[in-house]
C-alpha positions in Angstrom: 211.0 -15.1 257.5 210.0 -15.1 253.9 212.5 -15.7 251.2 212.0 -12.3 249.6 212.8 -10.6 252.8 215.9 -12.6 253.2 216.9 -11.8 249.6 216.4 -8.2 250.3 218.5 -8.1 253.5 221.4 -10.1 251.7 221.4 -7.7 249.0 221.4 -4.7 251.3 224.2 -6.2 253.2 226.2 -6.9 249.9 225.5 -3.3 248.8 226.8 -1.8 252.2 229.8 -4.1 251.9 230.6 -3.1 248.4 230.5 0.6 249.2 233.1 0.3 252.0 235.7 -1.1 249.6 235.0 1.4 246.8 237.4 4.4 246.2 236.2 7.3 248.2 237.2 9.9 245.6 237.1 9.8 241.7 240.0 11.1 239.7 238.3 14.5 238.9 237.8 15.0 242.6 241.6 14.2 243.3 242.7 16.5 240.4 240.7 19.3 241.9 242.2 18.8 245.5 245.8 18.7 243.8 245.1 22.0 241.9 243.8 23.6 245.2 247.0 22.4 247.0 249.1 23.9 244.3 247.3 27.1 244.4 247.8 27.4 248.1 251.4 26.5 247.9 251.9 29.4 245.3 250.0 31.8 247.4 252.4 31.2 250.3 255.5 31.2 248.1 256.4 27.6 248.6 257.5 25.7 245.5 255.8 22.3 245.2 259.0 20.5 244.8 260.6 21.7 248.1 257.2 21.0 249.7 257.2 17.4 248.7 260.9 16.9 249.7 260.5 18.6 253.3 263.1 21.3 252.4 260.7 24.2 252.7 261.3 24.4 256.5 265.1 24.3 256.1 264.9 27.0 253.6 262.9 29.0 255.8 265.1 28.7 258.7 268.2 29.4 256.8 266.8 32.7 255.5 266.5 34.3 258.9 268.7 33.7 262.0 267.1 31.3 264.4 265.9 33.0 267.6 267.3 31.8 270.9 264.9 30.3 273.6 265.4 33.5 275.7 264.4 35.8 272.8 261.3 33.7 272.0 260.3 33.6 275.8 260.8 37.4 275.9 258.6 38.0 273.0 255.7 35.9 274.2 255.9 37.6 277.8 256.1 41.0 276.1 253.2 40.1 274.0 251.2 39.1 277.2 252.2 42.3 279.0 251.0 44.5 276.0 247.8 42.6 275.8 247.2 43.3 279.7 248.0 47.0 279.4 245.7 47.3 276.3 242.8 45.7 277.9 243.4 47.8 281.1 243.2 51.0 279.0 240.1 49.8 277.3 238.3 49.2 280.6 239.4 52.6 281.8 238.0 54.2 278.8 234.9 52.4 279.0 234.5 53.4 282.6 235.1 57.0 281.8 232.5 56.9 279.0 229.9 55.2 281.3 230.5 58.0 283.8 230.2 60.8 281.2 227.1 59.2 279.9 225.3 59.1 283.2 227.1 62.0 284.7 227.9 60.7 288.0 228.9 63.7 290.1 228.4 62.1 293.5 231.5 60.0 293.2 234.6 61.7 291.7 236.5 59.7 289.1 239.6 58.3 290.6 242.9 58.4 288.9 243.8 54.6 288.2 247.5 55.6 288.4 247.5 57.0 291.8 247.8 54.3 294.3 247.6 54.4 298.1 246.5 57.1 300.5 246.6 60.7 299.1 
């Protein structure tokens, strides 16, 4: 290997090692990030002092009564049921629109709420 090639490889290795130890952000970038953080906190109504001390959650919980596990579970189950009902209604409406669009008179529309023999 020629000495100029070795010298080039050593210089490249030193440059790569030097960049790994350099600061990833300069002060202007850090100031911009801090300003963005302050804006987001102000947008959501959290004071920066309480955010840094970790009191923002305690203040949030003290303002409203804490829900019990049963209430939280009931709320989640109710949301799931509501989603299922909305989805079923949308599918029924879609089927009715398709039937009206193509005018399927050979097969009468069944009432989805009447089950069993009739």
